[in-house]
N, C-alpha and C positions, 0 to 999 in steps of 0.2 A: 469087628470082631464081637462086641458085649453083646451089639443087635441081634446079630446072626444066635448067640449061644440063649439068649431072652425070650428070641421068638422062634425058638427052633423047631417044635410042634407045630406052629400055621403048616398049612396046604404047598405056600410058593418055598418055605424052605426045606422042608423035604423033597422037593418035587427036584433041588438042585442038589442032593446029595450034600446031605451037613459036614458031617467029616472031610470031607474033602476039600469045603470051603472056608473050613475054619482053616484048615495045614496052611492054604494057600494066606490067607489071609497074616497067620502066625510068620508065616515065611517075608513077607514084605516089610513087616516090623521091625526083623532082625535086619533086612537089607537097610534101612532108610538108618537104624540105629547105627551099624556100624560104619555105616556112610558118613553120617556127621561126627565121627570119635574120628575116622580116620581123615577128615576134611581139618576138625582141629587140628591133631597133632602135626598134620604135614601141611599148613597154612604158614606162608613164608612171602617178603620182600623177592620183588622181581630183580631187584639188581642193588649191589654195591654200593653206598655213596657215603663213606664220612665224614662229618665235622669237620672240621678246622680245627676248630677248640670248641669245648661242651664242663657244663659246669652245672651240677643241680641245683634246686630251690624248691621251695616252697611255689613261686609262681616261675614259668616259667617265657623267657624273651626268644624268640629268632632274630637272627642277625643274617641278612644280604649282602654280604661287598663281593665288588670284582677284582679279587687277587691275584687274576691276570689278566692277562687282557686281548690275550688271541686265544683261537679254540685251534684245532686239529681236526673235526669231522672226520667217523670212520667212516669207510668204504660204503656200498649198498648190495654187498655179498649175502645172499639169505640163506647161503646153504653149512652155515656153522653161527651161532651166536655172536651178535656183532657188539664188540668192546665200548664203552662207553667214550664218550666226550675227552679226546683229553685235552689240556689246558696247558698254554704254555706264555712267554712271554710275563715273569713276576713283576706283581705293581709293589716295591714298597710304600707306596704311598697312601692303597688302598690297604695293605696290611696295620699300613698306621689306625687307619679308621677302625679295624676292628682291635687292635690290641686297646682303642681309645670305649668301644665299649665295654671289652673285661674289665680295664681301670673304673670307670662309672657306674658296673653294677658291682662290682667290688665296693667302692665309694660307699655307695646307696643302703649295700647289706651293712657298714659300718658305724653308717649313722643312727642314733637310739634316738634320731626324732621325726624322723620319717618312715614308715614302714615299720616302726618299732614290733619285734617278737616275729616278723616274718623274712626269708628271705627271697632274694632274686635266683635264678641260675638262666641259664642261655643256652644256646644252639646255634653257632655262626658256620654256616656256609661258602661258599663260592660260588661266585653267576659270571664267572669268568667274562664278564662283559659283552654275555651275550644271550638273547630272549630264551636260545631253547635250553641253555646251562643255567636260564634263568629260574626258569619253569622246574629243571630240576633240582635247583635248590630249595623252592616253593615245596615241590612236594616231597620231598628230603623231610623238612622242616616241619611239615604235618606229620608223619608217618609216623616222627619216637623211635624206638631202641632199633638199633638198626640189627642188631646180630642176629644169627637165625635161631628159631626156637619156638617152644610152645605159648601160645596166647598172644602173641605182638598183633596181631592183625583184629582180638576181639575188644585194644582198651582204646580208650584217645588220651592222647598228652594235654598233659595241663597248660597248653601253647594260648597267652594268653594275647600277644602281641609281636608284630613282625617290625625291626629297624631295616629298612631298604626301602629300596633299592636305591643302587649310586645313578642310572640311567635310564629316562624314560620309559623306551622300549622297553629293558626288564619288569621297570614296572607295571606298565601296562598289564604285560602277562602274570607275573605275581597277584596284582590286584585283581583282576580276572578267577582266579586259580582261589582265593583267599574272600571270594565273594558270599560263596553260596552257604562257608560255613562261617559270615558274619565276624571271622578274622577282624581288627583293625591292621593297618599296618601306615605305619610315620618313616617316609624321605628326609633322607637326609642332602638327597642330590638332584633329583627330578624335581625340574621345573616347566616341565610342558603343559601350557594354558589346556591340556585336552581334560587334566583330572579337576579340573571346577564344576565339571561335569557329576552331577549327584547321581542323577540315574543311572550312569556308565560305571563311577567308582564310589559307590556308596561308603564304603571303610578307608578312604585314603586320605592324610592327612601329610604335613610339608612342613618341616621348620627351615625350609628356604625357600626366596618371596618367587609368584608364580611369573611366569616370563613374559607376561603380558605388561608388568611394571621392566622385565627387563630388555623387551622391546621398545617400548617408554622411552630408560635411558637411551637404549643406542639410537634411539630419533632424534631426540633433546642433541647426543653429543654429536651426529652428523651434521644437524642446523648450526650450530653452534661453531663448527669450525669450517662451512660451509662447504661441505663435501656432497655433493648432489650428483657426482656421480659414481658409484660404486659398485663393484663386483660381490658375488657372493656366492659363499661354497657351503653345502650344506648338509649334514647325515640325513640318509637317505630312509628315517622315520619319521616318530609322532613329533620328538621332541624338533626335528628342523624341519618338516612342514609344517609344522603349527607357528615355528618363529618365523618362519619365511613371511607368512599373512599377513602379518604385521608391518612388515620391514616394505611388501611390495614394491609401493610405492617410489622408495630410496635407491633399487636396485638396477643395475643394468640387465643379467644375467644371472639364472640359473646352472647350479655347478654339480651335480650329484656325486657325493665320497665315492669309491668304486665306480663309476665310469672313465671309459679313455676321453679323458679331455684334458692332458697336458699341452698337446700341441694347438688346438681351440683355446686354452689359458693364457698359453705365451702369444700367437700370434693375433687373436681378434679380439682380447679384452686390453683398455689403453686407458681402462679405468686403475690409479694409483694404490687405494685404498681399497681393499678388501676383507669382508664382514664374515665370517667363520662360525656357525651354527653344526659343532657336532663335538662327539665324544672325544678324549683320549685316545683311545685306541686307535677310533677309525684314524685319527689324525697322525699317528705314527707312519703308517705306511704312504698315506699322503703325503709329508712330509720328506721320506725319503726319498720318492721319486721327485720330488720341488726341487731338492737338494741339486740329484744326480741334474739335471735341466739348468741348474747353476743361474735361477731366475733370482735377481735381486732387487730393494729399487723399493718395494710393495709394502705398503702400509698394511701392518696390521692389524683388523677390531677382532678382539676376542668374544665369545661368551664366556660365560661361569664355568664350563662344563670343562673348559680346557686353559681359563688364565692363569689358573698358577697351579700349572702341572708339571711336578719336577722333572719330570724324565726329560723335559726340554730346558732344561736349566742348563745344560752344557755349554761350554763356551762356543764348539762346535756350530752351535745354533745361532750363536749372535748375530753373522755377518749376510742371514737371513733371516730370523725373528726379532733382531734387535727392533725397539721402539714400539713391537706389540703395544697395544693398549686396551681395554678392556675393564669388564664390569665385575668383579669378584665379590665372595660371600662375605660379609662382614666377619670381621677378625673377632677371637676370645679369647681365654682365658682357661685354660683346665690345669687345676692345681697338682701336682705330683706328673703328668705326662711325660716331662722327660726322663725323670729318675726309671719310673716305669720302663719307658722302652728301652731304656739303659741295660734293667736288669732281665728283657725277652732273652736269652739268647741259648742259641743249637745245645750248650750244655746246661741249660735249666730246664728242657724242654728235645731232650735226646731221640724223643718217636714221633714226634714231627716232624711230618716231609716240609711241610711249609718255612720251618725252621731253617734249614739248608737250602730250601732255594735264596729265603731272606738275605741267607750268609754269601752265597756265590752272588746271589744283584750287588752287594752292598760291597763284598771286597774282592771281590775276583777270584774266591778259593774256594774250596771245599772243607767245609769243620771237622767232619769227618772223613774215613778211606773214600773218595768216591767208587760207585757202584759204575754209572751207566755215564761219569761226568769226566770233561778230559779237563777238567780244573785242578790246581795243584791243592795239594793239602793245605788247610792255614797253619801259619806257623803264630799266630798273633800277637804280629808286628805288621798288621798291615793296617794302609791306613785311606779311610771312606771315598770309593769311589766319587767323581767330581761329577757326575750327573746325579748321584743319590744323596748327594750332602745336605740337601732341604728334608730328609727325612730323620733325622736329628735335631734340626729345629721345628723345637717344639715352642718358641713364646709368642708366636703371631696365628696360631692354626683356625681354619677356615674350616673347612669341612669337615675335621673330626669336632668340633666345635660345634657344629653341628649335632653331629653322635651324641654329643656330649650332652647338649640339649632336648632330645629325641627321647634320650632314654631316662631323662630327668620326668623329662612331658607324663611316660608311664605309670612311674615312678608317682608322683604327685598326682595324678587319677588314680590310681590305686589306694593312694594313703586317703583320699575324699573318699572314697567308694567303703571304706570302715569305718569313717566319723561318719555314715549317715546315718540317722535319730526312727524308729520304729516310727511309720505313721507319718515320715515328712521326706520320704524316700521320692526319686523319680520316675519308679516303675510304677504297674496297677497297684491302685485301691494303696497309692503311695505308699509304698513299702519296699524296703531295701532287699539289696544283692545279700545271697548268704554268701558271710566272708569263708565255709570251708565250699564252696561249690560253685564259684564263678564262674558265670558264660562272658567270652570275648565282647558281647554285644551290647552287657552292661556294664564293661569298661568302657567300650567307644562311646556312653551316654555321656562318664566321667573328662572321656580326651576333650568332647565337645566342648565342655565347659571350663577347663581345667585357665588357670590363669596361677603364675607364681613369675618370679623376678629371680633370677639367674646373675650374678657377677656386676647387678646393678641395670640389669635387659628384661626387659619385661616379656611376656614366653605365653604366647593363647594362641587360639584356632576361632577364625571366622566361621562361618555357616558352610562353606567352601573346602573346609582345610585348610586353607593360606594363613601365612604369617605373615607376620611387620614385614612390607618391603625396606630393606636397606642393599646399598651396596657400597663397595669401596672401590674407586676408580686405579687400574693397577696398571703402572707400565714396565716394561722389561728395559734393565736398562742396565749395561757390563757391571761388574762386582769388581771388586779390588785382583780377585784371583784370575781373571777372566771369563767367569761365568755371569749365568744373566740370575739378575737378584729384581724380583718383584717388590717393585717399590707402590707404595701408595700416591696417588697426586691428585684424590679429593673424592666426593661420595654422591652417594643418590638416595635421600632422603624420602620415600611414596609419601612418607607422615605429611610432608609440608604442602602448602600450599599450588597451585597449578604456576608453574614458572619460575618457582624455587625447589625445585628440588635438585636440581643438577650444582655442585660447586666446583671446580676446576682451578688447581693452580698449576696454568699453565705456563709458571716460568723453572716448575721442575721436571716439567716432561723434555725427553729423550725422542726423539722422533727418527722413523726410518734409514738407514742411513747412517748414523750419528750424528743427525744434525739436528739445531737447534731451534729452525725456520719450522711453522706448519707447513706439511705436505699439503698441496695446489692438487683434487681432485674432483674433474668439471671435464663436462664431457666440452661445452664453447664458454671458454673467458665472461668473466661477467662485462654486460656490456655498460662503455664510456657514459660518462652523462650527457645528457643531449638524444640518445639514441635509444630506443626499445628492441626487444627481444622479437622474433619471427619465427614458430616454431618450423622447424624443416616437417615438410609432410612426410609419414610414413616412419616418423623416428620419435624416439618419447619426448618428452616437454621441457628436461632439463639441455637436451640440444635443439640448437636455434641459432640463427643469423641474427646479427645487430645493424640495426638500420635507422638510420637521422628521425627524428622527430620530424611530424610536417611544421610550417611555419605555422606559430601561435601555441604552440605547445612545447611543455618543455616534462622533462623523463628524469627519476631519480633512478638510472638502471634498472627498471623493471619497465615502466609503463607511460608512456608518455600522457600526459595528461592537459586538459585547455584551458590559456589564461584568463583571470579576469576578463572582463567584455573590455574595460580601458586598461587592457594591458597587453604586449605584444612581446612574444619570446625574445630572447640576446641571438644572435649570429650564431652561438656555440648549443643553442637551444638549453641551456642548462637553467637561465631565470629570466623569471616576469620583469618588462622592463615598460614604464609608461610608452604606451604608446603616443609616438611623432602626430601634434595639430600643426595642421595645413588649411592654408589659405589664404590669398590674395595679398599676402604681404608687403612692403617695399624690401622687394628683394630685385632682382637684374629685369622680371617683368614687370614687376609694379613699380619700380621708379622708370621704366620705359617707359611706359604708358601713363605716369603722375609729368614725366617733363611734354611727351607729345600733347598732356591735356592742357597744360600751360603753356603750351607753344601756341596750341589750336587757339588757345582763350587769348592769348595774347596780341596774337594776328587779326583775330575779330575785332578787337578792340582800337589794334591799331587801323583796321576800315571801319570801324566805325570815326575814328578821329579825323580820318581821312573826308570821310562822305560829308563828315558833320561840317567839317574847314569850306570845304568846296560846294556845301546845300546850294549855293546860291547857282551853279552852273548848271546850265543845261543838258546835262546828261544825269545829275541826280534829279532834280526837276521833273524832266520826262519820266523817268522810272519809278517817278512816286517813293520821294524822300521819306515820308512817313511808316509807310511800310516799310521800306527798308532797313531805316533805322530798328523796325521791331520787330525785325528777323535776324540785323546782325547781334540785337540783345539777347534772341530767345538763342541762337546760335552756341553764343558765351556761355549760357546755362548746362546748352548742351554740353559742349567741352569739362565745362566745369564738375557739372551730375557725376561725372565719369571717375572724380575722387573719392565719389562714397564707396564708390565698389573694391575701395581697396582699403586692406586694412581685417584686424579681428571683427568678424558681423554681429552687430547688437544688434537689438530690438528695435531700435529707430534706425541705425543705417540700413538694416532692413526696410524698413517701411518707405526709407525717403527714398531708397535706388530706382525702384521702379515708377513710384511714383511721379517724382520730378521729371526722371528720366520720361517718362510719356508725355505730361503736360507741356515739357518744353517743347520737347520733339513737335505735341500736337499746337501747339502756339508756334512753332515756325513752318509746319503746312501750311497751317491755316491762314498765314500772312502771303505765303508764294501762293495756295492759293486766289486769294482776293486780288493779289497785284497779278491775278491770269486772269484771271473776269475781267480789271481793269483794261489791263491789253487788248483783251478782244473786245471789250465794249467801247474803250476807245477808237479802232481802226473800222470798228463795223459800223460806228457812230454819224461816217460821213455819208452814209448814202441816204438818200432822199429819203423821209419818211421816219429816221430810225433815231425813236429818242432815249436809247439806253443806257445813255449814260445819265440820266435824271435817275436812275435806281440806281447808280453806285458811287453816288457821291462820300466825303469822307466819312460823314457819318455811317450810310450804309457798309462801306466796308468794314468799319470799326464793327459797326452789330455782326458780320459776319465772321469777324476772327471771332469774336466776345462768345459767340454763340458756338463753331463746329471746336473752339477750345472747350467750353465749358458740359460739352458731351461726355467729353475725356476725363476733363474734373469729375464729374456725378458716377461715370466709372471707378475712379478712382477713389471715391469715398464711399463708395460702396464696398468697394473690395475689400478695404481698411477695417469697414465696419463687419461686416461678415464674419469675411477669414484673413486677415492683417498676415502678409510675410514675416518670416520671426525667423531664429536662428533656429538651424539643426547641426545636431554630428553626427555625418553619413559615416557609418562605418560597412556599410556593405560593398560598394565601390573595390576599394582598396581595404582589405580586414586587419593590414600592418597598420595601417593608420589613420589617425578621423582628421576627417574633411570638416571642417567649421563653412558651411555656406548659408544661404537665406534659402529656408524655404519658400513656395511660393504660398503658400497658405489655401489659395482657390487656382488651380488652372486654366478654368474657364476663366479668371476674373484676369490672368494675364493673356493671356491670347487674346480677349477683347481687346485689351488695351495694346496688345501690338497690331490686332484686324482692324482697329479703328483708324491706326496711324497707317494701315495699308490701305485703308479705302478712301482716307483724305488726297495721299501721295496716288491711287490711281484715275481718281478725279482731276486732280492735277492734273497729271500724266495725261488726258486725255483732252484737257480744253486748249489744256498749252500745243499738244499737237496738231489739235483743230486750227489754231492759228500762224502754225512754220508759218505758212507763206507769204505771210499779210508785208505789203510792203515800208521798203524804211533800213536805213543802213545799220540800223543798230536794234535787229527783233527778239527783243526779250523772250517773247515764246520761245525759240528755238536754245536761247540759255537754260530756261526755265525746262524745258524738253527734257533737254541731255543733261540736266541736276538731277530732274525727280527719276531718270536714266538708272542712273549711277547711284540713288539712294535704293529703288527698290531694286538694283542685283545686289547688291551691297546686304540687305536686308532677307533677301528669298536665301544667298548662300547662309547667313546665321541661322535658318531657321535646324536646318539639321547639323548644324556644326553645333549648337546651344544642346541638343537634345543629346547627339554621342557625347558632350562634355561637361561631365558631372564637378560641381565642387567649385575650389580656384581657376580650373582651366574655363568652366560655362561663363564663370565672370570676365576672365581674363578674354574669351571668346565678344558676350553680349558689349565688355567696355572697348574692343579693336571697331566692335558697327557700330558702335555708337561714332567714336572717334572718327571711321573712313564714311561711315553717312557725311557726319559734319562738314568736315573736310571738302566731299565733293561738293556738297552743297555751295561750300563758304567758296570754294574755286570757280566752280562753273558761274554763280553768281554775281562776284564780287570782284574777280582778278579781271575779267575784260574791259568790267569800269574803271580801274584803279589805272589798266595800264594806258588808257587813254586819258586819264586825270595826269596821271603823273609824266608816260611819256608820250604822249598826241595831246600835246591842248590844243592844237589847232584843229583838232578832230572832235573836239569837245564844243560845238556848232550847233545852232537847229537845221540850219540848213543841212549839213552832215549827215544830222540823225534819221532825219527825215527824207533823205538822199534825194535832194533839190539841190547840189551844192555844185559848182559849176567844175568839169573834170579842167 
């Protein structure tokens, strides 16, 4: 409008009717001014939500507590203004937390050393243990004064911090509302691990340990008692979901509170231990339905959210919840709390409706004339109801002690802020906060760094807003009056080294069903020693069958492991014992072989004696007595060399076994070969012009024997020099035993030795076979043919038997082959002669032997 007046003489203004334009602009100005005045006059809050308690001070603290644990939601009819959410189920325990905050603020205001010349005020609201009503409480504590009137929407309240909330789900909502305003909040009971995310919750602090520590403690508890098959019940919110993630490997199934789960819970779950991550308010309807189902015998493991809930301490709960164990918040001492609670009565606060609800919950009567209550009027002689007896027990507060510490944390942080020296502050240009205009974000800087001691306990926050992790282990036991008492039976100290955090006094624990024995909760019983776990296909790892360990393995209930090389498992598969060492010893087989060997040697010597005694008789002289003596001597050695195969193998015995055997047999076959040649030459020498006998005289016979045997000796010497036989521990054929045997050293040398003997025997058999039809009553060529035939049959059968029989069995097979072939030669070659010498001496004449005796 001013522009139009200054430039009214310009062509543009003149052409647009200057007077009318100025009038229109003036009218718009008046309308804008009136709108602003009207708006300021009629600005008001859109709903009415009175605080539970309120007190003025220089600096204001907000408090949010679940004073009720149920809520009644309004209908969704939009034809009228919906009423506010109605909260039901008064919780005296949470009410005591709120009173603790009031007491702590009063205590700090009276302290001349902490925050001198300043006072704290408070506004306490009810969250009704529900995120929606928690949001309402957060907005109410931010709004300031609640009465309608001028100016209520134009100013900001001096709110510096909020003490709250209890449940993690409510704290998430409150923290998100406070985040844009940079107002710090200190929770006394929200333990969800999700709050460690500083990007999402930058203003969140807590004096209760992070659930990561509780999950760690619960896992150690389950392992300590060997509970590998457990059920889990969780609340359907962030607190329950984040807690489940840490225990997922330990759980059988997840059951969400609020679902229709009881039929499956009762019929399908066979775990005797159930872990519950849920809030007190959610547990109330759950336990009501649980008790109606009359399910007993469950060992409950409670989270810190309900392990000290006094609402469940009545005697009616003991048959179902007795023996519950869990991790509770550390206890502390709050001076004057008991006296203060006793002074808080409806007669002191007659206008506070919460006081009437408290009295109705504690005593079952109305302190003033009831308006909408059916309870009788209190007479003053009522006794405290059993289920809320813990309300007056202030000797060892837990959550209330957290509230106490949280308020003191704010006070100490504010006190440190006032102590800031100009030029040494934490803010821009090393400045300090203005004591008359403190912003919440400035207080947060000091909260992050605060460190103080209260009742001997150090209180501080890490970079994520968490406090020192410490829990008491609580056990629910029957008290003298029949109600449930929360008895400490151990602790978890997160500051200790790994593996030393958990301390449990098992002798003080009472288990479910009032038992003193630790309940067993496993899908499958532990495997007995000597067996291992075999996981069932498609089932969890804690469900398994027990199968015996394989031979040679032992187990300690989990896995089978191999015994050391020289050891083997016992029959129960529980211990490794030294392997049994086997060799051809002087047992049944060894003794039999020894007896046969000695008998054979003795018989051979006896024949030798007979032959020597009758050496001048025709039958001895005509059959080359010298070669017969050589054969008998070599057969004696053959019988005796069998003894070298019996007993524990040594380096010398291994070298002697095959060399002595091969040389003596080679000597024996060489003598038989020489005798065969002599027989063949003697009968063919009668032909005209045949002078073969002159080439087979005694010297030539000895030379043949010597050369034939020398070849075997050379083979044996080369064998011993190149790769001599040696003792060998055979553990491949029978893994449970160590078979001591003689390794051949060189298989080629071994088979060369046997092959050479076979070559000699084959040549001898061929020559004897050619001389089988020579004349005479005693044609020795026939005897030699038959004996060599037996010899070859024995050793041909020996080869496959030897190859398929390792260790001491191979030694036994070789010994039997030596004895059988030796007896075959002895019996075939010499028994007929002994028969004539001893039993038919009349046939021991030259005429009879050459077939010219008269019939």
